[in-house]
Backbone as XML, in Angstrom:
<?xml version="1.0"?>
<chain id="A" units="angstrom">
  <residue number="1" name="MET">
    <atom name="N" x="-6.479" y="-12.963" z="-0.465"/>
    <atom name="CA" x="-5.894" y="-12.093" z="0.448"/>
    <atom name="C" x="-6.649" y="-10.637" z="0.359"/>
  </residue>
  <residue number="2" name="GLY">
    <atom name="N" x="-6.769" y="-9.886" z="1.555"/>
    <atom name="CA" x="-7.401" y="-9.099" z="1.778"/>
    <atom name="C" x="-6.935" y="-7.557" z="1.322"/>
  </residue>
  <residue number="3" name="ALA">
    <atom name="N" x="-7.376" y="-6.343" z="1.684"/>
    <atom name="CA" x="-7.197" y="-5.113" z="1.533"/>
    <atom name="C" x="-5.722" y="-4.449" z="2.304"/>
  </residue>
  <residue number="4" name="LEU">
    <atom name="N" x="-5.151" y="-4.014" z="1.777"/>
    <atom name="CA" x="-3.810" y="-3.438" z="2.173"/>
    <atom name="C" x="-3.511" y="-2.386" z="1.436"/>
  </residue>
  <residue number="5" name="THR">
    <atom name="N" x="-2.774" y="-0.960" z="2.381"/>
    <atom name="CA" x="-2.393" y="0.157" z="1.730"/>
    <atom name="C" x="-1.019" y="0.330" z="2.444"/>
  </residue>
  <residue number="6" name="LEU">
    <atom name="N" x="0.016" y="0.707" z="1.714"/>
    <atom name="CA" x="1.090" y="1.228" z="2.226"/>
    <atom name="C" x="1.487" y="2.638" z="1.937"/>
  </residue>
  <residue number="7" name="TYR">
    <atom name="N" x="1.756" y="3.369" z="2.991"/>
    <atom name="CA" x="2.223" y="4.779" z="3.115"/>
    <atom name="C" x="3.150" y="5.312" z="3.673"/>
  </residue>
  <residue number="8" name="ARG">
    <atom name="N" x="3.500" y="6.506" z="3.432"/>
    <atom name="CA" x="4.532" y="7.221" z="4.333"/>
    <atom name="C" x="3.934" y="7.925" z="5.315"/>
  </residue>
  <residue number="9" name="GLU">
    <atom name="N" x="4.707" y="7.645" z="6.622"/>
    <atom name="CA" x="4.457" y="8.100" z="7.779"/>
    <atom name="C" x="5.791" y="8.518" z="8.385"/>
  </residue>
  <residue number="10" name="GLY">
    <atom name="N" x="5.867" y="9.863" z="7.818"/>
    <atom name="CA" x="7.220" y="10.497" z="8.247"/>
    <atom name="C" x="8.416" y="10.179" z="7.340"/>
  </residue>
  <residue number="11" name="ASP">
    <atom name="N" x="9.388" y="9.790" z="7.978"/>
    <atom name="CA" x="10.705" y="9.021" z="7.245"/>
    <atom name="C" x="10.499" y="7.609" z="7.015"/>
  </residue>
  <residue number="12" name="ARG">
    <atom name="N" x="9.329" y="7.006" z="7.189"/>
    <atom name="CA" x="9.328" y="5.234" z="7.039"/>
    <atom name="C" x="8.239" y="5.142" z="6.245"/>
  </residue>
  <residue number="13" name="LEU">
    <atom name="N" x="7.989" y="3.763" z="6.399"/>
    <atom name="CA" x="6.648" y="3.274" z="5.570"/>
    <atom name="C" x="5.818" y="2.552" z="6.600"/>
  </residue>
  <residue number="14" name="ALA">
    <atom name="N" x="4.439" y="2.803" z="6.495"/>
    <atom name="CA" x="3.608" y="2.152" z="7.478"/>
    <atom name="C" x="2.695" y="1.499" z="6.321"/>
  </residue>
  <residue number="15" name="ALA">
    <atom name="N" x="1.608" y="0.826" z="7.105"/>
    <atom name="CA" x="0.750" y="0.119" z="6.677"/>
    <atom name="C" x="-0.533" y="-0.246" z="7.187"/>
  </residue>
  <residue number="16" name="ARG">
    <atom name="N" x="-1.715" y="-0.304" z="6.325"/>
    <atom name="CA" x="-2.939" y="-0.931" z="7.012"/>
    <atom name="C" x="-3.609" y="-1.976" z="6.151"/>
  </residue>
  <residue number="17" name="ALA">
    <atom name="N" x="-4.040" y="-2.664" z="7.117"/>
    <atom name="CA" x="-4.788" y="-3.906" z="6.199"/>
    <atom name="C" x="-6.114" y="-4.255" z="7.188"/>
  </residue>
  <residue number="18" name="ASP">
    <atom name="N" x="-6.648" y="-5.343" z="6.267"/>
    <atom name="CA" x="-7.613" y="-5.979" z="6.962"/>
    <atom name="C" x="-7.194" y="-7.057" z="7.842"/>
  </residue>
  <residue number="19" name="ILE">
    <atom name="N" x="-6.582" y="-6.707" z="8.878"/>
    <atom name="CA" x="-5.781" y="-7.702" z="9.526"/>
    <atom name="C" x="-6.313" y="-8.883" z="10.034"/>
  </residue>
  <residue number="20" name="ASP">
    <atom name="N" x="-7.652" y="-8.819" z="10.379"/>
    <atom name="CA" x="-8.272" y="-10.052" z="10.930"/>
    <atom name="C" x="-8.196" y="-11.441" z="9.580"/>
  </residue>
  <residue number="21" name="HIS">
    <atom name="N" x="-8.157" y="-10.703" z="8.452"/>
    <atom name="CA" x="-8.525" y="-11.568" z="7.084"/>
    <atom name="C" x="-6.842" y="-11.901" z="6.809"/>
  </residue>
  <residue number="22" name="VAL">
    <atom name="N" x="-6.225" y="-10.791" z="6.494"/>
    <atom name="CA" x="-4.744" y="-11.013" z="5.770"/>
    <atom name="C" x="-3.493" y="-11.691" z="7.106"/>
  </residue>
  <residue number="23" name="ASN">
    <atom name="N" x="-3.586" y="-11.168" z="8.228"/>
    <atom name="CA" x="-2.255" y="-11.238" z="9.076"/>
    <atom name="C" x="-2.912" y="-12.636" z="9.791"/>
  </residue>
  <residue number="24" name="HIS">
    <atom name="N" x="-3.935" y="-13.203" z="10.056"/>
    <atom name="CA" x="-4.008" y="-14.467" z="10.754"/>
    <atom name="C" x="-4.202" y="-15.737" z="9.873"/>
  </residue>
  <residue number="25" name="ARG">
    <atom name="N" x="-4.927" y="-15.263" z="8.862"/>
    <atom name="CA" x="-5.035" y="-16.211" z="7.881"/>
    <atom name="C" x="-4.041" y="-16.677" z="6.876"/>
  </residue>
  <residue number="26" name="CYS">
    <atom name="N" x="-3.374" y="-15.453" z="6.545"/>
    <atom name="CA" x="-2.250" y="-15.483" z="5.600"/>
    <atom name="C" x="-1.133" y="-14.521" z="5.742"/>
  </residue>
  <residue number="27" name="ARG">
    <atom name="N" x="-0.333" y="-14.781" z="6.722"/>
    <atom name="CA" x="0.959" y="-13.680" z="7.003"/>
    <atom name="C" x="1.787" y="-13.788" z="5.936"/>
  </residue>
  <residue number="28" name="LYS">
    <atom name="N" x="2.371" y="-15.153" z="5.519"/>
    <atom name="CA" x="3.383" y="-14.883" z="4.270"/>
    <atom name="C" x="2.613" y="-14.289" z="3.022"/>
  </residue>
  <residue number="29" name="GLY">
    <atom name="N" x="1.425" y="-14.371" z="2.971"/>
    <atom name="CA" x="0.952" y="-13.575" z="1.500"/>
    <atom name="C" x="0.809" y="-12.066" z="2.051"/>
  </residue>
  <residue number="30" name="LEU">
    <atom name="N" x="0.460" y="-11.552" z="3.305"/>
    <atom name="CA" x="0.744" y="-10.235" z="3.527"/>
    <atom name="C" x="2.153" y="-9.733" z="3.533"/>
  </residue>
  <residue number="31" name="ILE">
    <atom name="N" x="2.883" y="-10.298" z="3.798"/>
    <atom name="CA" x="4.215" y="-10.081" z="3.812"/>
    <atom name="C" x="4.931" y="-9.747" z="1.911"/>
  </residue>
  <residue number="32" name="ASN">
    <atom name="N" x="4.363" y="-10.899" z="1.316"/>
    <atom name="CA" x="4.582" y="-10.832" z="0.031"/>
    <atom name="C" x="3.918" y="-9.626" z="-0.822"/>
  </residue>
  <residue number="33" name="ASN">
    <atom name="N" x="2.766" y="-9.185" z="-0.251"/>
    <atom name="CA" x="1.784" y="-7.958" z="-0.753"/>
    <atom name="C" x="2.574" y="-6.769" z="-0.400"/>
  </residue>
  <residue number="34" name="ILE">
    <atom name="N" x="3.031" y="-6.646" z="1.005"/>
    <atom name="CA" x="3.967" y="-5.632" z="1.278"/>
    <atom name="C" x="5.190" y="-5.270" z="0.515"/>
  </residue>
  <residue number="35" name="ARG">
    <atom name="N" x="5.921" y="-6.337" z="-0.121"/>
    <atom name="CA" x="7.297" y="-6.342" z="-0.781"/>
    <atom name="C" x="6.486" y="-5.651" z="-2.145"/>
  </residue>
  <residue number="36" name="SER">
    <atom name="N" x="5.644" y="-6.090" z="-2.545"/>
    <atom name="CA" x="5.208" y="-5.787" z="-3.832"/>
    <atom name="C" x="4.870" y="-4.402" z="-3.993"/>
  </residue>
  <residue number="37" name="LEU">
    <atom name="N" x="3.880" y="-4.049" z="-2.984"/>
    <atom name="CA" x="3.228" y="-2.477" z="-3.106"/>
    <atom name="C" x="4.818" y="-1.746" z="-2.581"/>
  </residue>
  <residue number="38" name="ARG">
    <atom name="N" x="5.584" y="-1.876" z="-1.922"/>
    <atom name="CA" x="7.052" y="-0.821" z="-1.695"/>
    <atom name="C" x="7.468" y="-1.229" z="-3.339"/>
  </residue>
  <residue number="39" name="ARG">
    <atom name="N" x="7.729" y="-2.099" z="-3.944"/>
    <atom name="CA" x="7.883" y="-1.762" z="-5.215"/>
    <atom name="C" x="7.160" y="-0.679" z="-6.066"/>
  </residue>
  <residue number="40" name="LEU">
    <atom name="N" x="6.004" y="-1.200" z="-6.136"/>
    <atom name="CA" x="5.107" y="-0.233" z="-6.811"/>
    <atom name="C" x="5.283" y="1.113" z="-6.263"/>
  </residue>
  <residue number="41" name="PHE">
    <atom name="N" x="5.418" y="1.519" z="-4.865"/>
    <atom name="CA" x="5.664" y="2.914" z="-4.401"/>
    <atom name="C" x="6.843" y="3.303" z="-5.005"/>
  </residue>
  <residue number="42" name="GLY">
    <atom name="N" x="7.776" y="2.938" z="-4.798"/>
    <atom name="CA" x="9.114" y="3.407" z="-5.715"/>
    <atom name="C" x="8.870" y="3.878" z="-7.085"/>
  </residue>
  <residue number="43" name="TYR">
    <atom name="N" x="8.575" y="2.647" z="-7.783"/>
    <atom name="CA" x="8.026" y="2.934" z="-9.172"/>
    <atom name="C" x="7.309" y="4.006" z="-9.763"/>
  </residue>
  <residue number="44" name="VAL">
    <atom name="N" x="6.027" y="4.083" z="-9.089"/>
    <atom name="CA" x="5.291" y="5.226" z="-9.268"/>
    <atom name="C" x="5.900" y="6.561" z="-8.864"/>
  </residue>
  <residue number="45" name="SER">
    <atom name="N" x="6.543" y="6.482" z="-7.779"/>
    <atom name="CA" x="7.137" y="7.740" z="-7.076"/>
    <atom name="C" x="7.737" y="8.792" z="-8.132"/>
  </residue>
  <residue number="46" name="ARG">
    <atom name="N" x="8.363" y="8.018" z="-9.375"/>
    <atom name="CA" x="8.937" y="8.714" z="-10.074"/>
    <atom name="C" x="7.918" y="9.474" z="-11.199"/>
  </residue>
  <residue number="47" name="SER">
    <atom name="N" x="6.910" y="9.146" z="-11.294"/>
    <atom name="CA" x="5.903" y="10.107" z="-12.064"/>
    <atom name="C" x="4.839" y="10.778" z="-11.703"/>
  </residue>
  <residue number="48" name="CYS">
    <atom name="N" x="4.759" y="10.589" z="-10.269"/>
    <atom name="CA" x="3.560" y="11.433" z="-9.594"/>
    <atom name="C" x="3.897" y="11.832" z="-8.243"/>
  </residue>
  <residue number="49" name="LYS">
    <atom name="N" x="3.452" y="12.378" z="-7.584"/>
    <atom name="CA" x="3.435" y="12.459" z="-5.824"/>
    <atom name="C" x="2.591" y="11.464" z="-5.135"/>
  </residue>
  <residue number="50" name="VAL">
    <atom name="N" x="3.460" y="10.646" z="-4.807"/>
    <atom name="CA" x="2.545" y="9.322" z="-4.146"/>
    <atom name="C" x="2.571" y="9.547" z="-2.733"/>
  </residue>
  <residue number="51" name="LEU">
    <atom name="N" x="1.316" y="9.485" z="-1.949"/>
    <atom name="CA" x="1.185" y="9.630" z="-0.674"/>
    <atom name="C" x="0.956" y="7.882" z="-0.276"/>
  </residue>
  <residue number="52" name="GLY">
    <atom name="N" x="0.413" y="7.055" z="-1.067"/>
    <atom name="CA" x="0.103" y="5.913" z="-0.730"/>
    <atom name="C" x="-0.054" y="4.767" z="-1.727"/>
  </residue>
  <residue number="53" name="VAL">
    <atom name="N" x="0.039" y="3.603" z="-1.925"/>
    <atom name="CA" x="-0.570" y="2.619" z="-2.656"/>
    <atom name="C" x="-1.079" y="1.698" z="-2.035"/>
  </residue>
  <residue number="54" name="GLY">
    <atom name="N" x="-2.364" y="1.080" z="-2.798"/>
    <atom name="CA" x="-2.787" y="-0.248" z="-1.849"/>
    <atom name="C" x="-3.290" y="-1.324" z="-3.028"/>
  </residue>
  <residue number="55" name="LYS">
    <atom name="N" x="-4.096" y="-2.364" z="-2.453"/>
    <atom name="CA" x="-4.811" y="-3.403" z="-3.148"/>
    <atom name="C" x="-6.039" y="-3.420" z="-2.662"/>
  </residue>
  <residue number="56" name="THR">
    <atom name="N" x="-6.704" y="-3.887" z="-3.556"/>
    <atom name="CA" x="-8.037" y="-4.189" z="-2.945"/>
    <atom name="C" x="-8.478" y="-5.804" z="-2.667"/>
  </residue>
  <residue number="57" name="TYR">
    <atom name="N" x="-9.642" y="-6.172" z="-2.099"/>
    <atom name="CA" x="-9.716" y="-7.400" z="-2.193"/>
    <atom name="C" x="-9.879" y="-8.376" z="-3.373"/>
  </residue>
  <residue number="58" name="ASP">
    <atom name="N" x="-10.119" y="-7.251" z="-4.444"/>
    <atom name="CA" x="-9.985" y="-8.326" z="-5.721"/>
    <atom name="C" x="-8.640" y="-7.925" z="-6.428"/>
  </residue>
  <residue number="59" name="ASP">
    <atom name="N" x="-7.530" y="-7.441" z="-5.695"/>
    <atom name="CA" x="-6.438" y="-7.580" z="-6.172"/>
    <atom name="C" x="-6.320" y="-6.435" z="-7.211"/>
  </residue>
  <residue number="60" name="ASP">
    <atom name="N" x="-7.353" y="-5.238" z="-6.928"/>
    <atom name="CA" x="-7.193" y="-4.245" z="-8.004"/>
    <atom name="C" x="-5.919" y="-3.168" z="-7.208"/>
  </residue>
  <residue number="61" name="LEU">
    <atom name="N" x="-5.115" y="-2.404" z="-8.151"/>
    <atom name="CA" x="-4.062" y="-1.781" z="-7.305"/>
    <atom name="C" x="-4.375" y="-0.192" z="-7.716"/>
  </residue>
  <residue number="62" name="TYR">
    <atom name="N" x="-4.182" y="0.596" z="-6.410"/>
    <atom name="CA" x="-4.355" y="1.942" z="-6.422"/>
    <atom name="C" x="-3.368" y="2.647" z="-5.899"/>
  </residue>
  <residue number="63" name="VAL">
    <atom name="N" x="-3.232" y="3.887" z="-6.482"/>
    <atom name="CA" x="-2.191" y="4.924" z="-6.153"/>
    <atom name="C" x="-3.095" y="6.147" z="-5.760"/>
  </residue>
  <residue number="64" name="TYR">
    <atom name="N" x="-2.563" y="6.447" z="-4.330"/>
    <atom name="CA" x="-3.090" y="7.741" z="-3.732"/>
    <atom name="C" x="-2.114" y="9.015" z="-4.073"/>
  </residue>
  <residue number="65" name="GLY">
    <atom name="N" x="-2.441" y="9.796" z="-4.665"/>
    <atom name="CA" x="-1.528" y="10.834" z="-5.031"/>
    <atom name="C" x="-2.067" y="11.695" z="-5.976"/>
  </residue>
  <residue number="66" name="VAL">
    <atom name="N" x="-0.796" y="12.565" z="-6.478"/>
    <atom name="CA" x="-1.455" y="13.598" z="-7.512"/>
    <atom name="C" x="-0.136" y="13.410" z="-8.746"/>
  </residue>
  <residue number="67" name="GLY">
    <atom name="N" x="-0.961" y="13.334" z="-9.755"/>
    <atom name="CA" x="-0.002" y="13.374" z="-11.234"/>
    <atom name="C" x="-0.601" y="12.449" z="-12.031"/>
  </residue>
  <residue number="68" name="ARG">
    <atom name="N" x="0.146" y="11.833" z="-13.000"/>
    <atom name="CA" x="-0.325" y="10.980" z="-13.898"/>
    <atom name="C" x="0.424" y="9.810" z="-13.826"/>
  </residue>
  <residue number="69" name="LEU">
    <atom name="N" x="-0.103" y="8.509" z="-14.097"/>
    <atom name="CA" x="0.446" y="7.173" z="-14.078"/>
    <atom name="C" x="0.500" y="6.410" z="-15.419"/>
  </residue>
  <residue number="70" name="PRO">
    <atom name="N" x="1.127" y="5.119" z="-15.657"/>
    <atom name="CA" x="0.885" y="4.341" z="-16.709"/>
    <atom name="C" x="-0.858" y="3.940" z="-16.223"/>
  </residue>
  <residue number="71" name="GLU">
    <atom name="N" x="-1.168" y="3.394" z="-17.340"/>
    <atom name="CA" x="-2.475" y="2.734" z="-16.890"/>
    <atom name="C" x="-2.197" y="1.203" z="-16.292"/>
  </residue>
  <residue number="72" name="ALA">
    <atom name="N" x="-1.124" y="0.796" z="-16.636"/>
    <atom name="CA" x="-0.806" y="-0.588" z="-16.285"/>
    <atom name="C" x="0.605" y="-0.738" z="-16.005"/>
  </residue>
  <residue number="73" name="ILE">
    <atom name="N" x="1.029" y="-1.842" z="-15.061"/>
    <atom name="CA" x="2.488" y="-1.856" z="-14.973"/>
    <atom name="C" x="2.390" y="-3.512" z="-14.709"/>
  </residue>
  <residue number="74" name="GLU">
    <atom name="N" x="3.176" y="-4.178" z="-15.717"/>
    <atom name="CA" x="3.235" y="-5.526" z="-15.687"/>
    <atom name="C" x="2.154" y="-6.209" z="-15.851"/>
  </residue>
  <residue number="75" name="GLY">
    <atom name="N" x="1.255" y="-5.548" z="-16.419"/>
    <atom name="CA" x="-0.089" y="-6.249" z="-16.505"/>
    <atom name="C" x="-1.048" y="-6.002" z="-15.732"/>
  </residue>
  <residue number="76" name="PHE">
    <atom name="N" x="-1.064" y="-5.569" z="-14.351"/>
    <atom name="CA" x="-1.693" y="-4.918" z="-13.651"/>
    <atom name="C" x="-2.073" y="-3.730" z="-13.898"/>
  </residue>
  <residue number="77" name="ARG">
    <atom name="N" x="-3.404" y="-3.311" z="-13.613"/>
    <atom name="CA" x="-4.315" y="-2.269" z="-13.890"/>
    <atom name="C" x="-3.782" y="-1.239" z="-12.845"/>
  </residue>
  <residue number="78" name="LEU">
    <atom name="N" x="-3.611" y="-0.042" z="-12.901"/>
    <atom name="CA" x="-3.684" y="0.802" z="-11.768"/>
    <atom name="C" x="-4.683" y="2.018" z="-11.669"/>
  </residue>
  <residue number="79" name="THR">
    <atom name="N" x="-5.159" y="2.277" z="-10.709"/>
    <atom name="CA" x="-6.288" y="3.181" z="-10.556"/>
    <atom name="C" x="-5.517" y="4.229" z="-9.932"/>
  </residue>
  <residue number="80" name="LEU">
    <atom name="N" x="-5.523" y="5.706" z="-10.119"/>
    <atom name="CA" x="-5.135" y="6.970" z="-9.435"/>
    <atom name="C" x="-6.291" y="7.601" z="-8.825"/>
  </residue>
  <residue number="81" name="ILE">
    <atom name="N" x="-6.064" y="7.849" z="-7.113"/>
    <atom name="CA" x="-7.110" y="8.187" z="-6.441"/>
    <atom name="C" x="-6.473" y="9.639" z="-6.474"/>
  </residue>
  <residue number="82" name="GLN">
    <atom name="N" x="-7.045" y="10.788" z="-6.668"/>
    <atom name="CA" x="-6.445" y="12.010" z="-6.606"/>
    <atom name="C" x="-6.422" y="12.511" z="-5.160"/>
  </residue>
  <residue number="83" name="VAL">
    <atom name="N" x="-5.665" y="12.443" z="-4.380"/>
    <atom name="CA" x="-5.537" y="13.029" z="-2.948"/>
    <atom name="C" x="-4.289" y="13.783" z="-2.812"/>
  </residue>
  <residue number="84" name="GLU">
    <atom name="N" x="-4.397" y="14.760" z="-2.232"/>
    <atom name="CA" x="-3.340" y="15.856" z="-2.054"/>
    <atom name="C" x="-2.586" y="15.618" z="-0.459"/>
  </residue>
  <residue number="85" name="ASP">
    <atom name="N" x="-3.488" y="15.074" z="0.625"/>
    <atom name="CA" x="-2.643" y="15.224" z="2.066"/>
    <atom name="C" x="-3.027" y="13.663" z="2.514"/>
  </residue>
  <residue number="86" name="MET">
    <atom name="N" x="-2.339" y="13.539" z="3.613"/>
    <atom name="CA" x="-2.550" y="12.458" z="4.667"/>
    <atom name="C" x="-3.807" y="12.252" z="5.050"/>
  </residue>
  <residue number="87" name="GLU">
    <atom name="N" x="-4.854" y="13.508" z="5.255"/>
    <atom name="CA" x="-5.987" y="13.311" z="5.726"/>
    <atom name="C" x="-6.877" y="12.826" z="4.856"/>
  </residue>
  <residue number="88" name="SER">
    <atom name="N" x="-6.704" y="13.060" z="3.449"/>
    <atom name="CA" x="-7.595" y="12.589" z="2.570"/>
    <atom name="C" x="-7.080" y="11.060" z="2.331"/>
  </residue>
  <residue number="89" name="LEU">
    <atom name="N" x="-6.050" y="10.880" z="2.403"/>
    <atom name="CA" x="-5.778" y="9.174" z="2.116"/>
    <atom name="C" x="-6.470" y="8.493" z="3.096"/>
  </residue>
  <residue number="90" name="GLU">
    <atom name="N" x="-6.350" y="8.840" z="4.628"/>
    <atom name="CA" x="-7.003" y="8.503" z="5.964"/>
    <atom name="C" x="-8.345" y="8.122" z="5.609"/>
  </residue>
  <residue number="91" name="ARG">
    <atom name="N" x="-9.042" y="8.992" z="4.980"/>
    <atom name="CA" x="-10.350" y="8.734" z="4.701"/>
    <atom name="C" x="-10.823" y="7.379" z="4.021"/>
  </residue>
  <residue number="92" name="PHE">
    <atom name="N" x="-9.831" y="7.254" z="3.151"/>
    <atom name="CA" x="-10.144" y="5.947" z="2.283"/>
    <atom name="C" x="-9.938" y="4.809" z="3.215"/>
  </residue>
  <residue number="93" name="ASN">
    <atom name="N" x="-9.010" y="5.113" z="4.177"/>
    <atom name="CA" x="-8.604" y="3.415" z="4.516"/>
    <atom name="C" x="-8.819" y="3.492" z="6.460"/>
  </residue>
  <residue number="94" name="ARG">
    <atom name="N" x="-9.803" y="4.288" z="6.786"/>
    <atom name="CA" x="-9.942" y="4.190" z="7.698"/>
    <atom name="C" x="-10.532" y="2.832" z="8.700"/>
  </residue>
  <residue number="95" name="HIS">
    <atom name="N" x="-11.341" y="2.104" z="7.661"/>
    <atom name="CA" x="-11.695" y="0.769" z="8.145"/>
    <atom name="C" x="-10.534" y="-0.292" z="8.272"/>
  </residue>
  <residue number="96" name="LEU">
    <atom name="N" x="-9.374" y="-0.010" z="7.737"/>
    <atom name="CA" x="-8.133" y="-0.881" z="7.734"/>
    <atom name="C" x="-7.541" y="-0.708" z="9.130"/>
  </residue>
  <residue number="97" name="GLU">
    <atom name="N" x="-6.791" y="-1.439" z="9.887"/>
    <atom name="CA" x="-6.032" y="-1.561" z="10.951"/>
    <atom name="C" x="-4.664" y="-1.484" z="10.640"/>
  </residue>
  <residue number="98" name="PRO">
    <atom name="N" x="-3.738" y="-0.821" z="11.699"/>
    <atom name="CA" x="-2.372" y="-0.687" z="11.311"/>
    <atom name="C" x="-1.675" y="-2.186" z="11.287"/>
  </residue>
  <residue number="99" name="VAL">
    <atom name="N" x="-0.680" y="-2.484" z="10.195"/>
    <atom name="CA" x="-0.243" y="-3.632" z="10.152"/>
    <atom name="C" x="0.600" y="-3.516" z="11.342"/>
  </residue>
  <residue number="100" name="PRO">
    <atom name="N" x="1.264" y="-4.554" z="12.565"/>
    <atom name="CA" x="1.854" y="-4.766" z="13.437"/>
    <atom name="C" x="3.354" y="-4.348" z="12.935"/>
  </residue>
  <residue number="101" name="GLU">
    <atom name="N" x="3.993" y="-3.889" z="13.716"/>
    <atom name="CA" x="5.782" y="-3.454" z="13.410"/>
    <atom name="C" x="6.374" y="-4.755" z="13.394"/>
  </residue>
  <residue number="102" name="GLU">
    <atom name="N" x="6.403" y="-5.690" z="14.072"/>
    <atom name="CA" x="7.167" y="-7.094" z="13.621"/>
    <atom name="C" x="6.631" y="-7.755" z="12.409"/>
  </residue>
  <residue number="103" name="VAL">
    <atom name="N" x="5.413" y="-7.218" z="11.961"/>
    <atom name="CA" x="5.067" y="-8.013" z="10.489"/>
    <atom name="C" x="5.606" y="-7.030" z="9.309"/>
  </residue>
  <residue number="104" name="LEU">
    <atom name="N" x="5.282" y="-5.552" z="9.839"/>
    <atom name="CA" x="5.875" y="-4.579" z="8.567"/>
    <atom name="C" x="7.359" y="-4.678" z="8.445"/>
  </residue>
  <residue number="105" name="GLY">
    <atom name="N" x="8.130" y="-4.895" z="9.358"/>
    <atom name="CA" x="9.749" y="-5.188" z="9.547"/>
    <atom name="C" x="10.182" y="-6.104" z="8.632"/>
  </residue>
  <residue number="106" name="ARG">
    <atom name="N" x="9.443" y="-7.162" z="8.402"/>
    <atom name="CA" x="9.787" y="-8.562" z="7.751"/>
    <atom name="C" x="9.849" y="-8.113" z="6.241"/>
  </residue>
  <residue number="107" name="PRO">
    <atom name="N" x="8.877" y="-8.023" z="5.556"/>
    <atom name="CA" x="9.484" y="-7.486" z="4.019"/>
    <atom name="C" x="10.399" y="-6.906" z="3.748"/>
  </residue>
  <residue number="108" name="PHE">
    <atom name="N" x="11.223" y="-5.770" z="4.723"/>
    <atom name="CA" x="12.244" y="-4.978" z="4.334"/>
    <atom name="C" x="13.636" y="-5.633" z="5.162"/>
  </residue>
  <residue number="109" name="GLY">
    <atom name="N" x="13.890" y="-6.641" z="5.355"/>
    <atom name="CA" x="14.665" y="-7.200" z="6.215"/>
    <atom name="C" x="15.209" y="-6.579" z="7.515"/>
  </residue>
  <residue number="110" name="GLY">
    <atom name="N" x="13.968" y="-6.191" z="8.389"/>
    <atom name="CA" x="14.264" y="-4.991" z="9.369"/>
    <atom name="C" x="13.385" y="-3.981" z="9.475"/>
  </residue>
  <residue number="111" name="GLU">
    <atom name="N" x="14.427" y="-2.563" z="9.418"/>
    <atom name="CA" x="13.638" y="-1.627" z="9.587"/>
    <atom name="C" x="12.883" y="-1.167" z="8.204"/>
  </residue>
  <residue number="112" name="PRO">
    <atom name="N" x="11.521" y="-0.715" z="8.069"/>
    <atom name="CA" x="10.992" y="-0.323" z="6.849"/>
    <atom name="C" x="11.530" y="1.055" z="6.297"/>
  </residue>
</chain>
């Protein structure tokens, strides 16, 4: 599975991914990872200001925001990358492409 980042865009969630790798080769995996990152987003939002969450090619989990986090969740290690605005988050993920709306809506049962 490739890299994926889930973030707030206005009042809804958006995602960027290594589309050539994740969408064309493993769409079901992409959808499952979006679901998992959405749960992570909700969980860590309780303890810090979260702008986005992501996973890398080797499945490391990242939280983009400001605050303090637990070191791990359900056995997965979390790394907090301190970013205070969306411009900073975008710099980390500019190499990724937007996830198409028809794919993004599936993990959420319609509208994200």
